[in-house]
PQR file of N, CA, C, O and H, with PARSE charges and radii, in Angstrom:
ATOM      1  N   MET A   1      21.644 116.296  62.298 -0.4000 1.5000
ATOM      2  CA  MET A   1      22.207 117.569  61.901 -0.0000 2.0000
ATOM      3  C   MET A   1      22.530 117.602  60.512  0.5500 1.7000
ATOM      4  O   MET A   1      23.070 116.678  59.904 -0.5500 1.4000
ATOM      5  N   LYS A   2      22.117 118.903  59.942 -0.4000 1.5000
ATOM      6  CA  LYS A   2      22.352 119.167  58.517 -0.0000 2.0000
ATOM      7  C   LYS A   2      23.069 120.571  58.631  0.5500 1.7000
ATOM      8  O   LYS A   2      22.720 121.320  59.543 -0.5500 1.4000
ATOM      9  H   LYS A   2      21.678 119.654  60.436  0.4000 1.0000
ATOM     10  N   TYR A   3      24.003 120.941  57.791 -0.4000 1.5000
ATOM     11  CA  TYR A   3      24.518 122.005  57.392 -0.0000 2.0000
ATOM     12  C   TYR A   3      24.249 122.900  56.240  0.5500 1.7000
ATOM     13  O   TYR A   3      23.727 122.353  55.268 -0.5500 1.4000
ATOM     14  H   TYR A   3      24.287 120.332  57.050  0.4000 1.0000
ATOM     15  N   ARG A   4      24.498 124.147  56.159 -0.4000 1.5000
ATOM     16  CA  ARG A   4      24.544 124.805  54.829 -0.0000 2.0000
ATOM     17  C   ARG A   4      25.408 126.006  54.874  0.5500 1.7000
ATOM     18  O   ARG A   4      25.589 126.692  55.880 -0.5500 1.4000
ATOM     19  H   ARG A   4      24.922 124.591  56.948  0.4000 1.0000
ATOM     20  N   VAL A   5      25.979 126.229  53.587 -0.4000 1.5000
ATOM     21  CA  VAL A   5      27.210 127.372  53.575 -0.0000 2.0000
ATOM     22  C   VAL A   5      26.239 128.532  53.041  0.5500 1.7000
ATOM     23  O   VAL A   5      25.423 128.259  52.161 -0.5500 1.4000
ATOM     24  H   VAL A   5      25.832 125.671  52.770  0.4000 1.0000
ATOM     25  N   ASN A   6      26.313 129.624  53.489 -0.4000 1.5000
ATOM     26  CA  ASN A   6      25.641 130.940  53.123 -0.0000 2.0000
ATOM     27  C   ASN A   6      26.274 131.635  52.079  0.5500 1.7000
ATOM     28  O   ASN A   6      27.162 131.081  51.431 -0.5500 1.4000
ATOM     29  H   ASN A   6      26.976 129.846  54.204  0.4000 1.0000
ATOM     30  N   GLU A   7      25.884 132.893  51.821 -0.4000 1.5000
ATOM     31  CA  GLU A   7      26.668 133.614  50.841 -0.0000 2.0000
ATOM     32  C   GLU A   7      27.674 134.395  51.367  0.5500 1.7000
ATOM     33  O   GLU A   7      28.130 135.175  50.531 -0.5500 1.4000
ATOM     34  H   GLU A   7      25.162 133.343  52.348  0.4000 1.0000
ATOM     35  N   ASP A   8      28.251 134.468  52.607 -0.4000 1.5000
ATOM     36  CA  ASP A   8      29.354 134.774  53.130 -0.0000 2.0000
ATOM     37  C   ASP A   8      30.630 134.096  52.889  0.5500 1.7000
ATOM     38  O   ASP A   8      31.719 134.506  53.290 -0.5500 1.4000
ATOM     39  H   ASP A   8      27.880 133.834  53.285  0.4000 1.0000
ATOM     40  N   CYS A   9      30.404 132.931  52.144 -0.4000 1.5000
ATOM     41  CA  CYS A   9      31.403 132.102  51.982 -0.0000 2.0000
ATOM     42  C   CYS A   9      32.650 132.955  51.222  0.5500 1.7000
ATOM     43  O   CYS A   9      32.390 133.753  50.321 -0.5500 1.4000
ATOM     44  H   CYS A   9      29.519 132.598  51.818  0.4000 1.0000
ATOM     45  N   ILE A  10      33.914 132.725  51.643 -0.4000 1.5000
ATOM     46  CA  ILE A  10      34.778 133.455  50.879 -0.0000 2.0000
ATOM     47  C   ILE A  10      35.739 132.307  49.986  0.5500 1.7000
ATOM     48  O   ILE A  10      36.686 132.655  49.281 -0.5500 1.4000
ATOM     49  H   ILE A  10      34.125 132.077  52.375  0.4000 1.0000
ATOM     50  N   GLY A  11      35.407 131.245  50.120 -0.4000 1.5000
ATOM     51  CA  GLY A  11      36.197 130.239  49.229 -0.0000 2.0000
ATOM     52  C   GLY A  11      37.534 129.620  49.844  0.5500 1.7000
ATOM     53  O   GLY A  11      38.339 129.073  49.089 -0.5500 1.4000
ATOM     54  H   GLY A  11      34.638 130.963  50.692  0.4000 1.0000
ATOM     55  N   CYS A  12      37.772 129.709  51.241 -0.4000 1.5000
ATOM     56  CA  CYS A  12      38.968 129.511  51.729 -0.0000 2.0000
ATOM     57  C   CYS A  12      39.359 128.014  51.682  0.5500 1.7000
ATOM     58  O   CYS A  12      40.533 127.660  51.792 -0.5500 1.4000
ATOM     59  H   CYS A  12      37.119 130.153  51.854  0.4000 1.0000
ATOM     60  N   GLY A  13      38.328 127.143  51.515 -0.4000 1.5000
ATOM     61  CA  GLY A  13      38.488 125.879  51.673 -0.0000 2.0000
ATOM     62  C   GLY A  13      38.689 125.178  52.990  0.5500 1.7000
ATOM     63  O   GLY A  13      38.880 123.962  52.995 -0.5500 1.4000
ATOM     64  H   GLY A  13      37.374 127.431  51.426  0.4000 1.0000
ATOM     65  N   MET A  14      38.658 125.843  54.057 -0.4000 1.5000
ATOM     66  CA  MET A  14      39.084 125.305  55.349 -0.0000 2.0000
ATOM     67  C   MET A  14      37.933 124.090  55.778  0.5500 1.7000
ATOM     68  O   MET A  14      38.193 123.027  56.342 -0.5500 1.4000
ATOM     69  H   MET A  14      38.502 126.831  54.053  0.4000 1.0000
ATOM     70  N   CYS A  15      36.620 124.570  55.345 -0.4000 1.5000
ATOM     71  CA  CYS A  15      35.602 123.378  55.882 -0.0000 2.0000
ATOM     72  C   CYS A  15      35.989 122.072  55.084  0.5500 1.7000
ATOM     73  O   CYS A  15      36.077 121.001  55.683 -0.5500 1.4000
ATOM     74  H   CYS A  15      36.409 125.433  54.887  0.4000 1.0000
ATOM     75  N   GLU A  16      36.210 122.166  53.782 -0.4000 1.5000
ATOM     76  CA  GLU A  16      36.189 120.917  52.965 -0.0000 2.0000
ATOM     77  C   GLU A  16      37.752 120.115  53.584  0.5500 1.7000
ATOM     78  O   GLU A  16      37.888 118.893  53.630 -0.5500 1.4000
ATOM     79  H   GLU A  16      36.139 123.037  53.295  0.4000 1.0000
ATOM     80  N   ALA A  17      38.871 121.168  54.038 -0.4000 1.5000
ATOM     81  CA  ALA A  17      40.056 120.282  54.411 -0.0000 2.0000
ATOM     82  C   ALA A  17      39.593 119.647  55.861  0.5500 1.7000
ATOM     83  O   ALA A  17      40.014 118.551  56.230 -0.5500 1.4000
ATOM     84  H   ALA A  17      38.761 122.161  54.001  0.4000 1.0000
ATOM     85  N   THR A  18      38.835 120.314  56.517 -0.4000 1.5000
ATOM     86  CA  THR A  18      38.495 119.738  57.820 -0.0000 2.0000
ATOM     87  C   THR A  18      37.440 118.673  57.819  0.5500 1.7000
ATOM     88  O   THR A  18      37.440 117.839  58.725 -0.5500 1.4000
ATOM     89  H   THR A  18      38.494 121.205  56.217  0.4000 1.0000
ATOM     90  N   CYS A  19      36.526 118.642  56.849 -0.4000 1.5000
ATOM     91  CA  CYS A  19      35.381 117.537  56.853 -0.0000 2.0000
ATOM     92  C   CYS A  19      35.023 117.375  55.558  0.5500 1.7000
ATOM     93  O   CYS A  19      33.900 117.798  55.282 -0.5500 1.4000
ATOM     94  H   CYS A  19      36.526 119.319  56.113  0.4000 1.0000
ATOM     95  N   PRO A  20      35.749 116.808  54.548 -0.5600 1.5000
ATOM     96  CA  PRO A  20      35.273 116.699  53.250  0.2800 2.0000
ATOM     97  C   PRO A  20      34.378 115.778  52.988  0.5500 1.7000
ATOM     98  O   PRO A  20      33.950 115.630  51.844 -0.5500 1.4000
ATOM     99  N   GLU A  21      33.944 114.981  54.085 -0.4000 1.5000
ATOM    100  CA  GLU A  21      32.771 114.104  53.672 -0.0000 2.0000
ATOM    101  C   GLU A  21      31.465 114.953  53.843  0.5500 1.7000
ATOM    102  O   GLU A  21      30.375 114.445  53.578 -0.5500 1.4000
ATOM    103  H   GLU A  21      34.292 115.102  55.014  0.4000 1.0000
ATOM    104  N   VAL A  22      31.565 116.165  54.257 -0.4000 1.5000
ATOM    105  CA  VAL A  22      30.203 116.878  54.186 -0.0000 2.0000
ATOM    106  C   VAL A  22      30.633 118.268  53.433  0.5500 1.7000
ATOM    107  O   VAL A  22      29.778 118.635  52.627 -0.5500 1.4000
ATOM    108  H   VAL A  22      32.450 116.577  54.472  0.4000 1.0000
ATOM    109  N   PHE A  23      31.599 118.981  53.513 -0.4000 1.5000
ATOM    110  CA  PHE A  23      31.808 120.170  52.797 -0.0000 2.0000
ATOM    111  C   PHE A  23      32.660 119.853  51.287  0.5500 1.7000
ATOM    112  O   PHE A  23      33.613 119.075  51.230 -0.5500 1.4000
ATOM    113  H   PHE A  23      32.294 118.682  54.167  0.4000 1.0000
ATOM    114  N   SER A  24      32.216 120.473  50.321 -0.4000 1.5000
ATOM    115  CA  SER A  24      33.077 120.551  49.323 -0.0000 2.0000
ATOM    116  C   SER A  24      33.106 122.066  48.366  0.5500 1.7000
ATOM    117  O   SER A  24      32.314 122.982  48.586 -0.5500 1.4000
ATOM    118  H   SER A  24      31.442 121.105  50.368  0.4000 1.0000
ATOM    119  N   MET A  25      33.986 122.105  47.476 -0.4000 1.5000
ATOM    120  CA  MET A  25      34.050 123.509  46.885 -0.0000 2.0000
ATOM    121  C   MET A  25      33.412 123.252  45.291  0.5500 1.7000
ATOM    122  O   MET A  25      33.567 122.293  44.535 -0.5500 1.4000
ATOM    123  H   MET A  25      34.630 121.361  47.297  0.4000 1.0000
ATOM    124  N   THR A  26      32.704 124.407  45.136 -0.4000 1.5000
ATOM    125  CA  THR A  26      32.086 124.161  43.905 -0.0000 2.0000
ATOM    126  C   THR A  26      32.937 124.953  42.608  0.5500 1.7000
ATOM    127  O   THR A  26      33.884 125.708  42.826 -0.5500 1.4000
ATOM    128  H   THR A  26      32.578 125.186  45.750  0.4000 1.0000
ATOM    129  N   ASP A  27      32.503 124.687  41.452 -0.4000 1.5000
ATOM    130  CA  ASP A  27      33.324 125.069  40.443 -0.0000 2.0000
ATOM    131  C   ASP A  27      33.493 126.859  40.309  0.5500 1.7000
ATOM    132  O   ASP A  27      34.293 127.442  39.578 -0.5500 1.4000
ATOM    133  H   ASP A  27      31.734 124.073  41.274  0.4000 1.0000
ATOM    134  N   GLU A  28      32.495 127.482  41.239 -0.4000 1.5000
ATOM    135  CA  GLU A  28      32.475 128.870  41.367 -0.0000 2.0000
ATOM    136  C   GLU A  28      33.564 129.242  42.494  0.5500 1.7000
ATOM    137  O   GLU A  28      33.846 130.429  42.656 -0.5500 1.4000
ATOM    138  H   GLU A  28      31.845 127.008  41.833  0.4000 1.0000
ATOM    139  N   GLY A  29      34.143 128.305  43.229 -0.4000 1.5000
ATOM    140  CA  GLY A  29      34.929 128.779  44.000 -0.0000 2.0000
ATOM    141  C   GLY A  29      34.379 128.892  45.668  0.5500 1.7000
ATOM    142  O   GLY A  29      35.108 129.422  46.507 -0.5500 1.4000
ATOM    143  H   GLY A  29      33.914 127.340  43.098  0.4000 1.0000
ATOM    144  N   VAL A  30      33.227 128.420  45.976 -0.4000 1.5000
ATOM    145  CA  VAL A  30      32.888 128.622  47.210 -0.0000 2.0000
ATOM    146  C   VAL A  30      32.400 127.185  47.811  0.5500 1.7000
ATOM    147  O   VAL A  30      32.369 126.211  47.058 -0.5500 1.4000
ATOM    148  H   VAL A  30      32.635 127.990  45.295  0.4000 1.0000
ATOM    149  N   ALA A  31      32.098 127.092  48.903 -0.4000 1.5000
ATOM    150  CA  ALA A  31      31.788 125.769  49.751 -0.0000 2.0000
ATOM    151  C   ALA A  31      30.370 125.603  49.468  0.5500 1.7000
ATOM    152  O   ALA A  31      29.579 126.532  49.307 -0.5500 1.4000
ATOM    153  H   ALA A  31      32.123 127.883  49.515  0.4000 1.0000
ATOM    154  N   VAL A  32      30.040 124.090  49.406 -0.4000 1.5000
ATOM    155  CA  VAL A  32      28.570 123.625  49.864 -0.0000 2.0000
ATOM    156  C   VAL A  32      28.612 122.405  50.842  0.5500 1.7000
ATOM    157  O   VAL A  32      29.597 121.686  51.011 -0.5500 1.4000
ATOM    158  H   VAL A  32      30.682 123.336  49.537  0.4000 1.0000
ATOM    159  N   ALA A  33      27.618 122.300  51.350 -0.4000 1.5000
ATOM    160  CA  ALA A  33      27.514 121.156  52.191 -0.0000 2.0000
ATOM    161  C   ALA A  33      26.520 120.226  51.780  0.5500 1.7000
ATOM    162  O   ALA A  33      25.469 120.612  51.268 -0.5500 1.4000
ATOM    163  H   ALA A  33      26.818 122.884  51.212  0.4000 1.0000
ATOM    164  N   ILE A  34      26.776 119.047  51.967 -0.4000 1.5000
ATOM    165  CA  ILE A  34      25.998 117.723  51.660 -0.0000 2.0000
ATOM    166  C   ILE A  34      24.524 118.127  51.839  0.5500 1.7000
ATOM    167  O   ILE A  34      24.283 118.930  52.741 -0.5500 1.4000
ATOM    168  H   ILE A  34      27.630 118.733  52.383  0.4000 1.0000
ATOM    169  N   ASP A  35      23.507 117.663  51.085 -0.4000 1.5000
ATOM    170  CA  ASP A  35      22.076 117.851  51.249 -0.0000 2.0000
ATOM    171  C   ASP A  35      21.345 116.883  52.029  0.5500 1.7000
ATOM    172  O   ASP A  35      20.204 116.557  51.703 -0.5500 1.4000
ATOM    173  H   ASP A  35      23.703 117.010  50.353  0.4000 1.0000
ATOM    174  N   GLU A  36      21.870 116.449  52.937 -0.4000 1.5000
ATOM    175  CA  GLU A  36      21.496 115.256  53.690 -0.0000 2.0000
ATOM    176  C   GLU A  36      22.183 115.245  55.106  0.5500 1.7000
ATOM    177  O   GLU A  36      23.290 115.721  55.358 -0.5500 1.4000
ATOM    178  H   GLU A  36      22.798 116.714  53.202  0.4000 1.0000
ATOM    179  N   LYS A  37      21.300 114.592  56.019 -0.4000 1.5000
ATOM    180  CA  LYS A  37      21.918 114.561  57.462 -0.0000 2.0000
ATOM    181  C   LYS A  37      23.220 114.263  57.560  0.5500 1.7000
ATOM    182  O   LYS A  37      23.650 113.545  56.657 -0.5500 1.4000
ATOM    183  H   LYS A  37      20.401 114.205  55.814  0.4000 1.0000
ATOM    184  N   VAL A  38      23.943 114.588  58.353 -0.4000 1.5000
ATOM    185  CA  VAL A  38      25.508 114.306  58.623 -0.0000 2.0000
ATOM    186  C   VAL A  38      25.464 113.114  59.411  0.5500 1.7000
ATOM    187  O   VAL A  38      24.824 113.041  60.459 -0.5500 1.4000
ATOM    188  H   VAL A  38      23.594 115.172  59.086  0.4000 1.0000
ATOM    189  N   ALA A  39      26.237 112.037  58.848 -0.4000 1.5000
ATOM    190  CA  ALA A  39      26.437 110.679  59.376 -0.0000 2.0000
ATOM    191  C   ALA A  39      27.127 111.014  60.671  0.5500 1.7000
ATOM    192  O   ALA A  39      28.022 111.859  60.659 -0.5500 1.4000
ATOM    193  H   ALA A  39      26.758 112.097  57.997  0.4000 1.0000
ATOM    194  N   GLU A  40      26.739 110.351  61.907 -0.4000 1.5000
ATOM    195  CA  GLU A  40      27.151 110.367  63.138 -0.0000 2.0000
ATOM    196  C   GLU A  40      28.654 110.355  63.066  0.5500 1.7000
ATOM    197  O   GLU A  40      29.174 111.240  63.746 -0.5500 1.4000
ATOM    198  H   GLU A  40      26.011 109.665  61.917  0.4000 1.0000
ATOM    199  N   GLU A  41      29.462 109.586  62.422 -0.4000 1.5000
ATOM    200  CA  GLU A  41      30.948 109.368  62.545 -0.0000 2.0000
ATOM    201  C   GLU A  41      31.385 110.842  62.108  0.5500 1.7000
ATOM    202  O   GLU A  41      32.488 111.152  62.558 -0.5500 1.4000
ATOM    203  H   GLU A  41      29.039 108.868  61.869  0.4000 1.0000
ATOM    204  N   TYR A  42      30.839 111.692  61.428 -0.4000 1.5000
ATOM    205  CA  TYR A  42      31.331 112.831  60.761 -0.0000 2.0000
ATOM    206  C   TYR A  42      30.870 114.262  61.555  0.5500 1.7000
ATOM    207  O   TYR A  42      31.297 115.382  61.274 -0.5500 1.4000
ATOM    208  H   TYR A  42      29.943 111.440  61.063  0.4000 1.0000
ATOM    209  N   GLU A  43      29.995 113.968  62.505 -0.4000 1.5000
ATOM    210  CA  GLU A  43      29.278 115.070  63.234 -0.0000 2.0000
ATOM    211  C   GLU A  43      30.468 116.029  63.876  0.5500 1.7000
ATOM    212  O   GLU A  43      30.465 117.236  63.636 -0.5500 1.4000
ATOM    213  H   GLU A  43      29.649 113.058  62.733  0.4000 1.0000
ATOM    214  N   GLN A  44      31.520 115.397  64.736 -0.4000 1.5000
ATOM    215  CA  GLN A  44      32.322 116.123  65.356 -0.0000 2.0000
ATOM    216  C   GLN A  44      33.231 117.162  64.169  0.5500 1.7000
ATOM    217  O   GLN A  44      33.415 118.373  64.295 -0.5500 1.4000
ATOM    218  H   GLN A  44      31.522 114.417  64.931  0.4000 1.0000
ATOM    219  N   ALA A  45      33.655 116.386  63.158 -0.4000 1.5000
ATOM    220  CA  ALA A  45      34.427 117.260  62.518 -0.0000 2.0000
ATOM    221  C   ALA A  45      33.754 118.189  61.526  0.5500 1.7000
ATOM    222  O   ALA A  45      34.400 119.063  60.948 -0.5500 1.4000
ATOM    223  H   ALA A  45      33.506 115.403  63.055  0.4000 1.0000
ATOM    224  N   ALA A  46      32.233 117.966  61.295 -0.4000 1.5000
ATOM    225  CA  ALA A  46      31.541 118.954  60.840 -0.0000 2.0000
ATOM    226  C   ALA A  46      31.429 120.371  61.649  0.5500 1.7000
ATOM    227  O   ALA A  46      31.529 121.514  61.204 -0.5500 1.4000
ATOM    228  H   ALA A  46      31.709 117.256  61.765  0.4000 1.0000
ATOM    229  N   ALA A  47      31.213 119.966  62.848 -0.4000 1.5000
ATOM    230  CA  ALA A  47      31.196 121.028  63.983 -0.0000 2.0000
ATOM    231  C   ALA A  47      32.239 121.733  63.947  0.5500 1.7000
ATOM    232  O   ALA A  47      32.116 122.956  64.014 -0.5500 1.4000
ATOM    233  H   ALA A  47      31.132 119.037  63.210  0.4000 1.0000
ATOM    234  N   GLU A  48      33.519 121.141  63.834 -0.4000 1.5000
ATOM    235  CA  GLU A  48      34.684 121.699  63.837 -0.0000 2.0000
ATOM    236  C   GLU A  48      34.932 122.413  62.724  0.5500 1.7000
ATOM    237  O   GLU A  48      35.906 123.151  62.873 -0.5500 1.4000
ATOM    238  H   GLU A  48      33.619 120.148  63.780  0.4000 1.0000
ATOM    239  N   ALA A  49      34.388 122.479  61.592 -0.4000 1.5000
ATOM    240  CA  ALA A  49      34.258 123.132  60.241 -0.0000 2.0000
ATOM    241  C   ALA A  49      33.770 124.376  60.362  0.5500 1.7000
ATOM    242  O   ALA A  49      34.223 125.438  59.934 -0.5500 1.4000
ATOM    243  H   ALA A  49      33.597 121.879  61.471  0.4000 1.0000
ATOM    244  N   LYS A  50      32.384 124.045  61.256 -0.4000 1.5000
ATOM    245  CA  LYS A  50      31.433 125.304  61.354 -0.0000 2.0000
ATOM    246  C   LYS A  50      32.254 126.362  62.319  0.5500 1.7000
ATOM    247  O   LYS A  50      32.256 127.564  62.054 -0.5500 1.4000
ATOM    248  H   LYS A  50      32.016 123.183  61.604  0.4000 1.0000
ATOM    249  N   GLU A  51      32.861 125.891  63.310 -0.4000 1.5000
ATOM    250  CA  GLU A  51      33.218 126.594  64.435 -0.0000 2.0000
ATOM    251  C   GLU A  51      34.718 127.358  63.717  0.5500 1.7000
ATOM    252  O   GLU A  51      35.052 128.479  64.101 -0.5500 1.4000
ATOM    253  H   GLU A  51      32.860 124.915  63.525  0.4000 1.0000
ATOM    254  N   GLY A  52      35.392 126.735  62.842 -0.4000 1.5000
ATOM    255  CA  GLY A  52      36.651 127.207  62.279 -0.0000 2.0000
ATOM    256  C   GLY A  52      36.307 128.019  61.185  0.5500 1.7000
ATOM    257  O   GLY A  52      37.273 128.627  60.723 -0.5500 1.4000
ATOM    258  H   GLY A  52      35.121 125.825  62.530  0.4000 1.0000
ATOM    259  N   CYS A  53      35.162 128.229  60.591 -0.4000 1.5000
ATOM    260  CA  CYS A  53      34.921 129.140  59.321 -0.0000 2.0000
ATOM    261  C   CYS A  53      35.109 130.486  59.881  0.5500 1.7000
ATOM    262  O   CYS A  53      34.484 131.017  60.799 -0.5500 1.4000
ATOM    263  H   CYS A  53      34.378 127.735  60.966  0.4000 1.0000
ATOM    264  N   PRO A  54      36.318 131.060  58.995 -0.5600 1.5000
ATOM    265  CA  PRO A  54      36.639 132.476  59.483  0.2800 2.0000
ATOM    266  C   PRO A  54      35.697 133.607  59.165  0.5500 1.7000
ATOM    267  O   PRO A  54      35.994 134.771  59.435 -0.5500 1.4000
ATOM    268  N   VAL A  55      34.560 133.268  58.590 -0.4000 1.5000
ATOM    269  CA  VAL A  55      33.639 134.341  58.300 -0.0000 2.0000
ATOM    270  C   VAL A  55      32.318 133.756  58.662  0.5500 1.7000
ATOM    271  O   VAL A  55      31.299 134.288  58.220 -0.5500 1.4000
ATOM    272  H   VAL A  55      34.319 132.322  58.370  0.4000 1.0000
ATOM    273  N   GLY A  56      32.249 132.713  59.422 -0.4000 1.5000
ATOM    274  CA  GLY A  56      30.866 132.301  60.061 -0.0000 2.0000
ATOM    275  C   GLY A  56      29.845 132.130  58.977  0.5500 1.7000
ATOM    276  O   GLY A  56      28.696 132.552  59.110 -0.5500 1.4000
ATOM    277  H   GLY A  56      33.076 132.281  59.781  0.4000 1.0000
ATOM    278  N   ALA A  57      30.349 131.391  57.696 -0.4000 1.5000
ATOM    279  CA  ALA A  57      29.376 131.188  56.533 -0.0000 2.0000
ATOM    280  C   ALA A  57      28.744 129.856  56.666  0.5500 1.7000
ATOM    281  O   ALA A  57      27.959 129.503  55.786 -0.5500 1.4000
ATOM    282  H   ALA A  57      31.283 131.048  57.587  0.4000 1.0000
ATOM    283  N   ILE A  58      29.033 128.968  57.809 -0.4000 1.5000
ATOM    284  CA  ILE A  58      28.495 127.651  57.878 -0.0000 2.0000
ATOM    285  C   ILE A  58      27.336 127.949  58.911  0.5500 1.7000
ATOM    286  O   ILE A  58      27.516 128.681  59.885 -0.5500 1.4000
ATOM    287  H   ILE A  58      29.671 129.255  58.524  0.4000 1.0000
ATOM    288  N   GLU A  59      26.170 127.347  58.637 -0.4000 1.5000
ATOM    289  CA  GLU A  59      25.041 127.332  59.578 -0.0000 2.0000
ATOM    290  C   GLU A  59      24.471 126.068  59.785  0.5500 1.7000
ATOM    291  O   GLU A  59      24.467 125.250  58.865 -0.5500 1.4000
ATOM    292  H   GLU A  59      26.024 126.752  57.847  0.4000 1.0000
ATOM    293  N   GLU A  60      23.944 125.784  60.982 -0.4000 1.5000
ATOM    294  CA  GLU A  60      23.183 124.517  61.306 -0.0000 2.0000
ATOM    295  C   GLU A  60      21.740 124.728  60.693  0.5500 1.7000
ATOM    296  O   GLU A  60      21.257 125.859  60.632 -0.5500 1.4000
ATOM    297  H   GLU A  60      23.947 126.449  61.729  0.4000 1.0000
ATOM    298  N   VAL A  61      21.208 123.845  60.335 -0.4000 1.5000
ATOM    299  CA  VAL A  61      19.712 123.778  59.710 -0.0000 2.0000
ATOM    300  C   VAL A  61      18.929 122.620  60.288  0.5500 1.7000
ATOM    301  O   VAL A  61      19.469 121.538  60.518 -0.5500 1.4000
ATOM    302  H   VAL A  61      21.601 122.927  60.384  0.4000 1.0000
ATOM    303  N   ASP A  62      17.807 122.830  60.490 -0.4000 1.5000
ATOM    304  CA  ASP A  62      16.980 121.711  60.875 -0.0000 2.0000
ATOM    305  C   ASP A  62      16.695 120.712  59.602  0.5500 1.7000
ATOM    306  O   ASP A  62      16.517 121.029  58.426 -0.5500 1.4000
ATOM    307  H   ASP A  62      17.368 123.709  60.303  0.4000 1.0000
ATOM    308  N   ASP A  63      16.708 119.354  60.224 -0.4000 1.5000
ATOM    309  CA  ASP A  63      16.488 118.423  59.179 -0.0000 2.0000
ATOM    310  C   ASP A  63      15.025 117.776  59.129  0.5500 1.7000
ATOM    311  O   ASP A  63      14.742 116.956  58.255 -0.5500 1.4000
ATOM    312  H   ASP A  63      16.853 119.096  61.180  0.4000 1.0000
TER
END
């Protein structure tokens, strides 16, 4: 499973707080996801970050 953060991101930082192994904040103040498949041990936290995004900016992408 891979994720991407779309242009709807408001930079709240919730995803990074929930799963910093997958999500981080850029210098522009928006989130990005790692550009690789999420390691099995982080899949649940990454899914929680996606579900908790207040603007639905996190999308699952095919790997």
